[in-house]
All heavy atoms as TSV, in Angstrom:
chain	resi	resn	atom	element	x	y	z
A	1	MET	N	N	10.669	-16.506	-1.748
A	1	MET	CA	C	9.397	-16.010	-1.217
A	1	MET	C	C	9.540	-14.516	-0.924
A	1	MET	O	O	10.486	-14.099	-0.275
A	1	MET	CB	C	9.038	-16.778	0.054
A	1	MET	CG	C	7.675	-16.418	0.607
A	1	MET	SD	S	7.294	-17.305	2.119
A	1	MET	CE	C	6.503	-18.741	1.467
A	2	SER	N	N	8.605	-13.740	-1.415
A	2	SER	CA	C	8.692	-12.291	-1.219
A	2	SER	C	C	8.083	-11.895	0.123
A	2	SER	O	O	7.384	-12.669	0.766
A	2	SER	CB	C	7.959	-11.568	-2.346
A	2	SER	OG	O	6.568	-11.729	-2.199
A	3	GLY	N	N	8.375	-10.665	0.512
A	3	GLY	CA	C	7.797	-10.146	1.745
A	3	GLY	C	C	6.280	-10.120	1.681
A	3	GLY	O	O	5.599	-10.377	2.665
A	4	TYR	N	N	5.733	-9.835	0.472
A	4	TYR	CA	C	4.277	-9.780	0.320
A	4	TYR	C	C	3.649	-11.134	0.644
A	4	TYR	O	O	2.625	-11.205	1.304
A	4	TYR	CB	C	3.910	-9.358	-1.107
A	4	TYR	CG	C	2.411	-9.340	-1.355
A	4	TYR	CD1	C	1.642	-8.270	-0.920
A	4	TYR	CD2	C	1.778	-10.395	-1.995
A	4	TYR	CE1	C	0.273	-8.248	-1.121
A	4	TYR	CE2	C	0.409	-10.384	-2.199
A	4	TYR	CZ	C	-0.332	-9.311	-1.760
A	4	TYR	OH	O	-1.685	-9.301	-1.958
A	5	ASP	N	N	4.287	-12.216	0.191
A	5	ASP	CA	C	3.753	-13.557	0.429
A	5	ASP	C	C	3.674	-13.887	1.907
A	5	ASP	O	O	2.886	-14.722	2.321
A	5	ASP	CB	C	4.617	-14.619	-0.269
A	5	ASP	CG	C	4.581	-14.473	-1.778
A	5	ASP	OD1	O	3.551	-14.012	-2.308
A	5	ASP	OD2	O	5.590	-14.808	-2.419
A	6	GLN	N	N	4.500	-13.227	2.701
A	6	GLN	CA	C	4.559	-13.531	4.128
A	6	GLN	C	C	3.610	-12.683	4.973
A	6	GLN	O	O	3.459	-12.935	6.162
A	6	GLN	CB	C	5.988	-13.364	4.623
A	6	GLN	CG	C	6.931	-14.352	3.962
A	6	GLN	CD	C	8.378	-13.972	4.171
A	6	GLN	OE1	O	8.733	-13.433	5.205
A	6	GLN	NE2	N	9.202	-14.240	3.190
A	7	LEU	N	N	2.968	-11.702	4.364
A	7	LEU	CA	C	1.974	-10.912	5.107
A	7	LEU	C	C	0.777	-11.798	5.418
A	7	LEU	O	O	0.455	-12.718	4.669
A	7	LEU	CB	C	1.490	-9.729	4.267
A	7	LEU	CG	C	2.460	-8.577	4.017
A	7	LEU	CD1	C	1.820	-7.577	3.063
A	7	LEU	CD2	C	2.866	-7.890	5.299
A	8	SER	N	N	0.093	-11.517	6.513
A	8	SER	CA	C	-1.119	-12.263	6.833
A	8	SER	C	C	-2.207	-11.904	5.816
A	8	SER	O	O	-2.108	-10.901	5.112
A	8	SER	CB	C	-1.599	-11.923	8.247
A	8	SER	OG	O	-2.076	-10.593	8.281
A	9	GLU	N	N	-3.233	-12.739	5.736
A	9	GLU	CA	C	-4.309	-12.499	4.771
A	9	GLU	C	C	-4.971	-11.140	4.977
A	9	GLU	O	O	-5.256	-10.431	4.030
A	9	GLU	CB	C	-5.369	-13.614	4.846
A	9	GLU	CG	C	-4.958	-14.887	4.152
A	9	GLU	CD	C	-4.563	-14.682	2.690
A	9	GLU	OE1	O	-5.315	-14.021	1.940
A	9	GLU	OE2	O	-3.488	-15.157	2.295
A	10	SER	N	N	-5.207	-10.765	6.229
A	10	SER	CA	C	-5.861	-9.478	6.488
A	10	SER	C	C	-4.949	-8.318	6.075
A	10	SER	O	O	-5.416	-7.322	5.540
A	10	SER	CB	C	-6.284	-9.353	7.951
A	10	SER	OG	O	-5.156	-9.416	8.795
A	11	ASN	N	N	-3.646	-8.474	6.299
A	11	ASN	CA	C	-2.705	-7.437	5.873
A	11	ASN	C	C	-2.658	-7.338	4.352
A	11	ASN	O	O	-2.561	-6.243	3.804
A	11	ASN	CB	C	-1.298	-7.712	6.408
A	11	ASN	CG	C	-1.122	-7.284	7.845
A	11	ASN	OD1	O	-1.927	-6.526	8.375
A	11	ASN	ND2	N	-0.087	-7.769	8.493
A	12	LYS	N	N	-2.727	-8.465	3.658
A	12	LYS	CA	C	-2.726	-8.443	2.190
A	12	LYS	C	C	-3.960	-7.721	1.668
A	12	LYS	O	O	-3.871	-6.921	0.747
A	12	LYS	CB	C	-2.705	-9.871	1.625
A	12	LYS	CG	C	-1.350	-10.531	1.685
A	12	LYS	CD	C	-1.412	-11.912	1.086
A	12	LYS	CE	C	-0.104	-12.629	1.259
A	12	LYS	NZ	N	-0.149	-14.005	0.798
A	13	ARG	N	N	-5.119	-8.027	2.263
A	13	ARG	CA	C	-6.366	-7.370	1.843
A	13	ARG	C	C	-6.283	-5.866	2.042
A	13	ARG	O	O	-6.634	-5.084	1.155
A	13	ARG	CB	C	-7.556	-7.927	2.630
A	13	ARG	CG	C	-8.154	-9.177	2.031
A	13	ARG	CD	C	-9.524	-9.468	2.602
A	13	ARG	NE	N	-9.508	-9.635	4.042
A	13	ARG	CZ	C	-9.220	-10.772	4.664
A	13	ARG	NH1	N	-8.921	-11.841	3.975
A	13	ARG	NH2	N	-9.238	-10.842	5.971
A	14	GLU	N	N	-5.797	-5.438	3.190
A	14	GLU	CA	C	-5.682	-4.011	3.495
A	14	GLU	C	C	-4.680	-3.337	2.555
A	14	GLU	O	O	-4.930	-2.252	2.040
A	14	GLU	CB	C	-5.257	-3.833	4.960
A	14	GLU	CG	C	-5.033	-2.406	5.390
A	14	GLU	CD	C	-6.293	-1.554	5.455
A	14	GLU	OE1	O	-7.390	-2.056	5.150
A	14	GLU	OE2	O	-6.176	-0.366	5.797
A	15	PHE	N	N	-3.542	-3.989	2.314
A	15	PHE	CA	C	-2.526	-3.440	1.420
A	15	PHE	C	C	-3.097	-3.267	0.017
A	15	PHE	O	O	-2.920	-2.222	-0.611
A	15	PHE	CB	C	-1.298	-4.357	1.397
A	15	PHE	CG	C	-0.208	-3.872	0.482
A	15	PHE	CD1	C	0.557	-2.766	0.819
A	15	PHE	CD2	C	0.047	-4.520	-0.708
A	15	PHE	CE1	C	1.567	-2.313	-0.030
A	15	PHE	CE2	C	1.053	-4.076	-1.559
A	15	PHE	CZ	C	1.813	-2.975	-1.215
A	16	ASN	N	N	-3.824	-4.270	-0.472
A	16	ASN	CA	C	-4.414	-4.187	-1.811
A	16	ASN	C	C	-5.467	-3.087	-1.891
A	16	ASN	O	O	-5.555	-2.386	-2.893
A	16	ASN	CB	C	-5.004	-5.541	-2.230
A	16	ASN	CG	C	-3.920	-6.568	-2.499
A	16	ASN	OD1	O	-2.819	-6.224	-2.905
A	16	ASN	ND2	N	-4.215	-7.826	-2.258
A	17	ARG	N	N	-6.254	-2.918	-0.813
A	17	ARG	CA	C	-7.255	-1.852	-0.778
A	17	ARG	C	C	-6.569	-0.486	-0.866
A	17	ARG	O	O	-7.006	0.398	-1.621
A	17	ARG	CB	C	-8.072	-1.962	0.515
A	17	ARG	CG	C	-9.220	-0.981	0.607
A	17	ARG	CD	C	-9.885	-1.036	1.960
A	17	ARG	NE	N	-9.048	-0.465	3.004
A	17	ARG	CZ	C	-8.917	0.853	3.227
A	17	ARG	NH1	N	-9.546	1.718	2.482
A	17	ARG	NH2	N	-8.136	1.297	4.209
A	18	LEU	N	N	-5.485	-0.326	-0.122
A	18	LEU	CA	C	-4.752	0.940	-0.132
A	18	LEU	C	C	-4.113	1.198	-1.495
A	18	LEU	O	O	-4.099	2.334	-1.974
A	18	LEU	CB	C	-3.682	0.938	0.957
A	18	LEU	CG	C	-4.206	0.998	2.398
A	18	LEU	CD1	C	-3.099	0.690	3.389
A	18	LEU	CD2	C	-4.837	2.347	2.700
A	19	LYS	N	N	-3.592	0.156	-2.135
A	19	LYS	CA	C	-2.983	0.316	-3.456
A	19	LYS	C	C	-4.040	0.766	-4.467
A	19	LYS	O	O	-3.760	1.601	-5.324
A	19	LYS	CB	C	-2.335	-0.992	-3.931
A	19	LYS	CG	C	-1.080	-1.371	-3.183
A	19	LYS	CD	C	0.035	-0.367	-3.337
A	19	LYS	CE	C	0.618	-0.414	-4.719
A	19	LYS	NZ	N	1.638	0.638	-4.928
A	20	GLN	N	N	-5.261	0.226	-4.369
A	20	GLN	CA	C	-6.340	0.646	-5.268
A	20	GLN	C	C	-6.680	2.120	-5.050
A	20	GLN	O	O	-6.922	2.855	-6.005
A	20	GLN	CB	C	-7.583	-0.218	-5.064
A	20	GLN	CG	C	-7.434	-1.609	-5.616
A	20	GLN	CD	C	-8.608	-2.508	-5.269
A	20	GLN	OE1	O	-9.367	-2.231	-4.352
A	20	GLN	NE2	N	-8.729	-3.599	-5.995
A	21	LEU	N	N	-6.695	2.538	-3.789
A	21	LEU	CA	C	-6.950	3.951	-3.477
A	21	LEU	C	C	-5.864	4.834	-4.090
A	21	LEU	O	O	-6.150	5.900	-4.619
A	21	LEU	CB	C	-6.958	4.174	-1.960
A	21	LEU	CG	C	-8.257	3.928	-1.208
A	21	LEU	CD1	C	-8.060	4.219	0.272
A	21	LEU	CD2	C	-9.385	4.776	-1.770
A	22	GLN	N	N	-4.614	4.351	-4.013
A	22	GLN	CA	C	-3.486	5.111	-4.538
A	22	GLN	C	C	-3.634	5.287	-6.057
A	22	GLN	O	O	-3.427	6.372	-6.591
A	22	GLN	CB	C	-2.194	4.361	-4.207
A	22	GLN	CG	C	-0.959	5.207	-4.187
A	22	GLN	CD	C	0.252	4.414	-3.704
A	22	GLN	OE1	O	0.389	3.228	-3.983
A	22	GLN	NE2	N	1.127	5.067	-2.970
A	23	VAL	N	N	-4.029	4.217	-6.742
A	23	VAL	CA	C	-4.232	4.267	-8.198
A	23	VAL	C	C	-5.371	5.232	-8.526
A	23	VAL	O	O	-5.264	6.051	-9.440
A	23	VAL	CB	C	-4.510	2.856	-8.757
A	23	VAL	CG1	C	-5.001	2.917	-10.190
A	23	VAL	CG2	C	-3.259	1.993	-8.657
A	24	LYS	N	N	-6.466	5.141	-7.771
A	24	LYS	CA	C	-7.619	6.024	-7.984
A	24	LYS	C	C	-7.205	7.495	-7.808
A	24	LYS	O	O	-7.601	8.357	-8.589
A	24	LYS	CB	C	-8.728	5.653	-6.999
A	24	LYS	CG	C	-9.941	6.518	-7.062
A	24	LYS	CD	C	-10.899	6.030	-8.112
A	24	LYS	CE	C	-12.194	6.817	-8.057
A	24	LYS	NZ	N	-12.651	7.193	-9.370
A	25	GLN	N	N	-6.370	7.738	-6.777
A	25	GLN	CA	C	-5.908	9.099	-6.522
A	25	GLN	C	C	-5.081	9.620	-7.700
A	25	GLN	O	O	-5.237	10.758	-8.120
A	25	GLN	CB	C	-5.068	9.135	-5.238
A	25	GLN	CG	C	-4.641	10.527	-4.824
A	25	GLN	CD	C	-5.817	11.397	-4.398
A	25	GLN	OE1	O	-6.435	11.127	-3.399
A	25	GLN	NE2	N	-6.135	12.416	-5.160
A	26	LEU	N	N	-4.222	8.767	-8.258
A	26	LEU	CA	C	-3.411	9.169	-9.403
A	26	LEU	C	C	-4.278	9.464	-10.621
A	26	LEU	O	O	-4.025	10.408	-11.371
A	26	LEU	CB	C	-2.382	8.079	-9.739
A	26	LEU	CG	C	-1.234	7.927	-8.735
A	26	LEU	CD1	C	-0.421	6.678	-9.061
A	26	LEU	CD2	C	-0.360	9.159	-8.734
A	27	GLN	N	N	-5.334	8.657	-10.819
A	27	GLN	CA	C	-6.253	8.891	-11.942
A	27	GLN	C	C	-6.966	10.227	-11.783
A	27	GLN	O	O	-7.085	10.987	-12.747
A	27	GLN	CB	C	-7.284	7.764	-12.029
A	27	GLN	CG	C	-6.705	6.453	-12.518
A	27	GLN	CD	C	-7.675	5.294	-12.367
A	27	GLN	OE1	O	-8.622	5.365	-11.584
A	27	GLN	NE2	N	-7.422	4.219	-13.094
A	28	LEU	N	N	-7.440	10.514	-10.581
A	28	LEU	CA	C	-8.126	11.786	-10.323
A	28	LEU	C	C	-7.195	12.962	-10.569
A	28	LEU	O	O	-7.581	13.960	-11.163
A	28	LEU	CB	C	-8.646	11.826	-8.882
A	28	LEU	CG	C	-9.882	10.996	-8.580
A	28	LEU	CD1	C	-10.147	10.969	-7.077
A	28	LEU	CD2	C	-11.091	11.531	-9.318
A	29	ARG	N	N	-5.945	12.823	-10.117
A	29	ARG	CA	C	-4.969	13.889	-10.293
A	29	ARG	C	C	-4.692	14.115	-11.785
A	29	ARG	O	O	-4.557	15.243	-12.231
A	29	ARG	CB	C	-3.680	13.538	-9.557
A	29	ARG	CG	C	-2.958	14.754	-9.027
A	29	ARG	CD	C	-1.805	14.395	-8.135
A	29	ARG	NE	N	-2.235	14.089	-6.772
A	29	ARG	CZ	C	-1.598	13.254	-5.962
A	29	ARG	NH1	N	-0.519	12.646	-6.343
A	29	ARG	NH2	N	-2.062	13.054	-4.753
A	30	ALA	N	N	-4.617	13.023	-12.544
A	30	ALA	CA	C	-4.369	13.123	-13.981
A	30	ALA	C	C	-5.525	13.827	-14.689
A	30	ALA	O	O	-5.335	14.513	-15.691
A	30	ALA	CB	C	-4.156	11.734	-14.569
A	31	GLU	N	N	-6.738	13.664	-14.153
A	31	GLU	CA	C	-7.918	14.317	-14.733
A	31	GLU	C	C	-8.035	15.773	-14.281
A	31	GLU	O	O	-8.936	16.490	-14.712
A	31	GLU	CB	C	-9.194	13.568	-14.325
A	31	GLU	CG	C	-9.285	12.154	-14.888
A	31	GLU	CD	C	-10.344	11.321	-14.194
A	31	GLU	OE1	O	-11.073	11.855	-13.325
A	31	GLU	OE2	O	-10.442	10.127	-14.516
A	32	GLY	N	N	-7.171	16.184	-13.399
A	32	GLY	CA	C	-7.195	17.561	-12.932
A	32	GLY	C	C	-8.083	17.784	-11.722
A	32	GLY	O	O	-8.300	18.911	-11.297
A	33	SER	N	N	-8.603	16.698	-11.152
A	33	SER	CA	C	-9.471	16.818	-9.980
A	33	SER	C	C	-8.625	17.059	-8.731
A	33	SER	O	O	-7.504	16.592	-8.630
A	33	SER	CB	C	-10.277	15.525	-9.804
A	33	SER	OG	O	-10.960	15.542	-8.580
A	34	ARG	N	N	-9.187	17.799	-7.793
A	34	ARG	CA	C	-8.479	18.049	-6.536
A	34	ARG	C	C	-9.060	17.205	-5.398
A	34	ARG	O	O	-8.681	17.384	-4.237
A	34	ARG	CB	C	-8.547	19.530	-6.185
A	34	ARG	CG	C	-7.888	20.409	-7.239
A	34	ARG	CD	C	-7.922	21.863	-6.878
A	34	ARG	NE	N	-7.066	22.150	-5.743
A	34	ARG	CZ	C	-5.778	22.509	-5.840
A	34	ARG	NH1	N	-5.226	22.623	-7.012
A	34	ARG	NH2	N	-5.074	22.770	-4.759
A	35	ARG	N	N	-9.980	16.317	-5.737
A	35	ARG	CA	C	-10.614	15.481	-4.712
A	35	ARG	C	C	-9.584	14.522	-4.103
A	35	ARG	O	O	-8.721	14.000	-4.800
A	35	ARG	CB	C	-11.755	14.678	-5.352
A	35	ARG	CG	C	-12.675	14.019	-4.357
A	35	ARG	CD	C	-13.982	13.638	-5.016
A	35	ARG	NE	N	-13.837	12.570	-5.988
A	35	ARG	CZ	C	-13.985	11.272	-5.700
A	35	ARG	NH1	N	-14.276	10.895	-4.486
A	35	ARG	NH2	N	-13.855	10.366	-6.644
A	36	LYS	N	N	-9.703	14.313	-2.807
A	36	LYS	CA	C	-8.787	13.416	-2.098
A	36	LYS	C	C	-9.486	12.100	-1.785
A	36	LYS	O	O	-10.532	12.096	-1.156
A	36	LYS	CB	C	-8.363	14.043	-0.769
A	36	LYS	CG	C	-7.281	15.078	-0.891
A	36	LYS	CD	C	-5.964	14.405	-0.737
A	36	LYS	CE	C	-4.877	15.377	-0.375
A	36	LYS	NZ	N	-3.604	14.937	-0.894
A	37	VAL	N	N	-8.903	10.994	-2.243
A	37	VAL	CA	C	-9.406	9.689	-1.814
A	37	VAL	C	C	-8.352	8.974	-0.971
A	37	VAL	O	O	-8.657	8.066	-0.219
A	37	VAL	CB	C	-9.824	8.783	-3.001
A	37	VAL	CG1	C	-11.074	9.310	-3.677
A	37	VAL	CG2	C	-8.704	8.614	-4.009
A	38	LEU	N	N	-7.102	9.394	-1.119
A	38	LEU	CA	C	-6.009	8.801	-0.350
A	38	LEU	C	C	-5.555	9.825	0.687
A	38	LEU	O	O	-5.058	10.888	0.340
A	38	LEU	CB	C	-4.849	8.450	-1.287
A	38	LEU	CG	C	-3.695	7.682	-0.661
A	38	LEU	CD1	C	-4.083	6.217	-0.468
A	38	LEU	CD2	C	-2.451	7.772	-1.517
A	39	THR	N	N	-5.757	9.493	1.959
A	39	THR	CA	C	-5.386	10.431	3.014
A	39	THR	C	C	-3.917	10.265	3.387
A	39	THR	O	O	-3.276	9.282	3.013
A	39	THR	CB	C	-6.239	10.205	4.271
A	39	THR	OG1	O	-5.939	8.897	4.785
A	39	THR	CG2	C	-7.725	10.311	3.973
A	40	ARG	N	N	-3.415	11.204	4.123
A	40	ARG	CA	C	-2.030	11.125	4.621
A	40	ARG	C	C	-1.864	9.862	5.470
A	40	ARG	O	O	-0.851	9.178	5.398
A	40	ARG	CB	C	-1.732	12.386	5.447
A	40	ARG	CG	C	-0.394	12.382	6.112
A	40	ARG	CD	C	0.670	12.942	5.175
A	40	ARG	NE	N	1.969	12.857	5.804
A	40	ARG	CZ	C	2.909	11.993	5.433
A	40	ARG	NH1	N	2.707	11.167	4.451
A	40	ARG	NH2	N	4.077	11.973	6.050
A	41	HIS	N	N	-2.873	9.560	6.265
A	41	HIS	CA	C	-2.846	8.369	7.119
A	41	HIS	C	C	-2.724	7.103	6.269
A	41	HIS	O	O	-1.973	6.189	6.616
A	41	HIS	CB	C	-4.117	8.338	7.979
A	41	HIS	CG	C	-4.183	7.169	8.896
A	41	HIS	ND1	N	-3.360	7.039	9.995
A	41	HIS	CD2	C	-4.966	6.059	8.878
A	41	HIS	CE1	C	-3.638	5.897	10.607
A	41	HIS	NE2	N	-4.608	5.295	9.957
A	42	ASP	N	N	-3.473	7.050	5.157
A	42	ASP	CA	C	-3.386	5.896	4.253
A	42	ASP	C	C	-1.979	5.756	3.683
A	42	ASP	O	O	-1.448	4.649	3.577
A	42	ASP	CB	C	-4.374	6.032	3.087
A	42	ASP	CG	C	-5.825	5.920	3.537
A	42	ASP	OD1	O	-6.085	5.305	4.589
A	42	ASP	OD2	O	-6.698	6.465	2.823
A	43	GLN	N	N	-1.361	6.872	3.312
A	43	GLN	CA	C	-0.014	6.836	2.736
A	43	GLN	C	C	1.000	6.322	3.760
A	43	GLN	O	O	1.881	5.539	3.429
A	43	GLN	CB	C	0.391	8.232	2.244
A	43	GLN	CG	C	1.705	8.253	1.501
A	43	GLN	CD	C	1.706	7.364	0.264
A	43	GLN	OE1	O	0.871	7.498	-0.602
A	43	GLN	NE2	N	2.652	6.447	0.202
A	44	VAL	N	N	0.834	6.716	5.013
A	44	VAL	CA	C	1.718	6.232	6.076
A	44	VAL	C	C	1.561	4.722	6.233
A	44	VAL	O	O	2.552	3.996	6.403
A	44	VAL	CB	C	1.422	6.962	7.414
A	44	VAL	CG1	C	2.114	6.283	8.579
A	44	VAL	CG2	C	1.837	8.417	7.309
A	45	LYS	N	N	0.320	4.220	6.146
A	45	LYS	CA	C	0.086	2.781	6.261
A	45	LYS	C	C	0.735	2.031	5.103
A	45	LYS	O	O	1.328	0.970	5.300
A	45	LYS	CB	C	-1.414	2.479	6.337
A	45	LYS	CG	C	-1.971	2.855	7.685
A	45	LYS	CD	C	-3.419	2.585	8.008
A	45	LYS	CE	C	-4.353	2.014	7.061
A	45	LYS	NZ	N	-5.748	2.017	7.510
A	46	ILE	N	N	0.646	2.587	3.892
A	46	ILE	CA	C	1.285	1.956	2.734
A	46	ILE	C	C	2.794	1.864	2.964
A	46	ILE	O	O	3.410	0.815	2.741
A	46	ILE	CB	C	0.986	2.741	1.437
A	46	ILE	CG1	C	-0.473	2.569	1.034
A	46	ILE	CG2	C	1.909	2.280	0.308
A	46	ILE	CD1	C	-0.902	3.449	-0.130
A	47	ASP	N	N	3.399	2.953	3.412
A	47	ASP	CA	C	4.841	2.964	3.683
A	47	ASP	C	C	5.207	1.918	4.729
A	47	ASP	O	O	6.232	1.242	4.619
A	47	ASP	CB	C	5.293	4.355	4.157
A	47	ASP	CG	C	5.131	5.418	3.076
A	47	ASP	OD1	O	4.966	5.047	1.891
A	47	ASP	OD2	O	5.159	6.610	3.421
A	48	THR	N	N	4.370	1.785	5.755
A	48	THR	CA	C	4.613	0.803	6.809
A	48	THR	C	C	4.579	-0.613	6.240
A	48	THR	O	O	5.425	-1.443	6.572
A	48	THR	CB	C	3.561	0.943	7.931
A	48	THR	OG1	O	3.609	2.273	8.428
A	48	THR	CG2	C	3.831	-0.038	9.064
A	49	TYR	N	N	3.624	-0.897	5.357
A	49	TYR	CA	C	3.558	-2.227	4.737
A	49	TYR	C	C	4.810	-2.501	3.913
A	49	TYR	O	O	5.347	-3.608	3.946
A	49	TYR	CB	C	2.314	-2.376	3.863
A	49	TYR	CG	C	1.067	-2.684	4.661
A	49	TYR	CD1	C	-0.044	-1.854	4.615
A	49	TYR	CD2	C	0.998	-3.819	5.459
A	49	TYR	CE1	C	-1.184	-2.134	5.353
A	49	TYR	CE2	C	-0.129	-4.106	6.203
A	49	TYR	CZ	C	-1.220	-3.264	6.141
A	49	TYR	OH	O	-2.340	-3.548	6.866
A	50	TYR	N	N	5.294	-1.505	3.168
A	50	TYR	CA	C	6.523	-1.695	2.390
A	50	TYR	C	C	7.704	-1.999	3.313
A	50	TYR	O	O	8.531	-2.858	3.015
A	50	TYR	CB	C	6.830	-0.470	1.530
A	50	TYR	CG	C	6.068	-0.464	0.230
A	50	TYR	CD1	C	5.267	0.618	-0.118
A	50	TYR	CD2	C	6.157	-1.533	-0.662
A	50	TYR	CE1	C	4.565	0.633	-1.313
A	50	TYR	CE2	C	5.458	-1.522	-1.861
A	50	TYR	CZ	C	4.668	-0.440	-2.177
A	50	TYR	OH	O	3.969	-0.431	-3.360
A	51	LYS	N	N	7.786	-1.319	4.456
A	51	LYS	CA	C	8.861	-1.589	5.412
A	51	LYS	C	C	8.743	-3.008	5.961
A	51	LYS	O	O	9.741	-3.717	6.084
A	51	LYS	CB	C	8.822	-0.577	6.557
A	51	LYS	CG	C	9.315	0.792	6.158
A	51	LYS	CD	C	9.212	1.773	7.301
A	51	LYS	CE	C	9.511	3.183	6.820
A	51	LYS	NZ	N	8.968	4.205	7.695
A	52	MET	N	N	7.512	-3.420	6.305
A	52	MET	CA	C	7.296	-4.778	6.809
A	52	MET	C	C	7.735	-5.808	5.776
A	52	MET	O	O	8.405	-6.783	6.098
A	52	MET	CB	C	5.803	-5.006	7.123
A	52	MET	CG	C	5.347	-4.429	8.433
A	52	MET	SD	S	3.534	-4.451	8.621
A	52	MET	CE	C	3.109	-6.150	8.325
A	53	MET	N	N	7.363	-5.589	4.518
A	53	MET	CA	C	7.701	-6.546	3.464
A	53	MET	C	C	9.214	-6.603	3.252
A	53	MET	O	O	9.772	-7.672	3.050
A	53	MET	CB	C	6.993	-6.186	2.160
A	53	MET	CG	C	5.513	-6.501	2.205
A	53	MET	SD	S	4.725	-6.290	0.617
A	53	MET	CE	C	4.348	-4.557	0.648
A	54	GLY	N	N	9.877	-5.452	3.296
A	54	GLY	CA	C	11.320	-5.434	3.159
A	54	GLY	C	C	11.997	-6.172	4.294
A	54	GLY	O	O	12.927	-6.957	4.070
A	55	TYR	N	N	11.489	-5.976	5.496
A	55	TYR	CA	C	12.039	-6.655	6.665
A	55	TYR	C	C	11.824	-8.158	6.558
A	55	TYR	O	O	12.744	-8.949	6.772
A	55	TYR	CB	C	11.386	-6.112	7.941
A	55	TYR	CG	C	11.782	-6.870	9.185
A	55	TYR	CD1	C	13.045	-6.680	9.748
A	55	TYR	CD2	C	10.921	-7.773	9.780
A	55	TYR	CE1	C	13.426	-7.383	10.883
A	55	TYR	CE2	C	11.293	-8.483	10.906
A	55	TYR	CZ	C	12.550	-8.286	11.453
A	55	TYR	OH	O	12.933	-8.987	12.573
A	56	LEU	N	N	10.612	-8.578	6.194
A	56	LEU	CA	C	10.316	-10.003	6.103
A	56	LEU	C	C	11.148	-10.703	5.041
A	56	LEU	O	O	11.598	-11.820	5.227
A	56	LEU	CB	C	8.815	-10.209	5.799
A	56	LEU	CG	C	7.858	-9.885	6.940
A	56	LEU	CD1	C	6.421	-9.902	6.441
A	56	LEU	CD2	C	8.030	-10.858	8.088
A	57	SER	N	N	11.379	-10.021	3.903
A	57	SER	CA	C	12.160	-10.670	2.849
A	57	SER	C	C	13.633	-10.760	3.240
A	57	SER	O	O	14.322	-11.686	2.858
A	57	SER	CB	C	11.994	-9.934	1.516
A	57	SER	OG	O	12.446	-8.606	1.615
A	58	GLN	N	N	14.135	-9.810	4.057
A	58	GLN	CA	C	15.521	-9.883	4.529
A	58	GLN	C	C	15.716	-10.997	5.553
A	58	GLN	O	O	16.702	-11.715	5.535
A	58	GLN	CB	C	15.937	-8.562	5.173
A	58	GLN	CG	C	16.213	-7.462	4.187
A	58	GLN	CD	C	16.494	-6.136	4.874
A	58	GLN	OE1	O	16.539	-6.062	6.099
A	58	GLN	NE2	N	16.664	-5.091	4.088
A	59	VAL	N	N	14.740	-11.129	6.453
A	59	VAL	CA	C	14.842	-12.104	7.533
A	59	VAL	C	C	14.895	-13.521	6.962
A	59	VAL	O	O	15.618	-14.368	7.454
A	59	VAL	CB	C	13.640	-11.958	8.502
A	59	VAL	CG1	C	13.547	-13.156	9.435
A	59	VAL	CG2	C	13.769	-10.683	9.298
A	60	ASN	N	N	14.149	-13.781	5.911
A	60	ASN	CA	C	14.044	-15.134	5.378
A	60	ASN	C	C	14.929	-15.421	4.171
A	60	ASN	O	O	14.759	-16.410	3.499
A	60	ASN	CB	C	12.585	-15.434	5.032
A	60	ASN	CG	C	11.733	-15.513	6.285
A	60	ASN	OD1	O	12.159	-16.091	7.270
A	60	ASN	ND2	N	10.560	-14.920	6.245
A	61	SER	N	N	15.873	-14.536	3.878
A	61	SER	CA	C	16.730	-14.810	2.721
A	61	SER	C	C	18.020	-15.476	3.156
A	61	SER	O	O	18.344	-15.563	4.298
A	61	SER	CB	C	17.021	-13.512	1.970
A	61	SER	OG	O	17.673	-12.595	2.824
């Protein structure tokens, strides 16, 4: 079981929303746009989710 599987449903929804924003930001950057859709705060939240998932997968292995 991965760390992602152990996140609560609301955390999974939020994580997926942030991942979509991250993809959108990369697409905009590739097109040469300087518009920001992913804020610094969003990036910190993504990093926090990755840490949570890493911790959860270690605890249950």
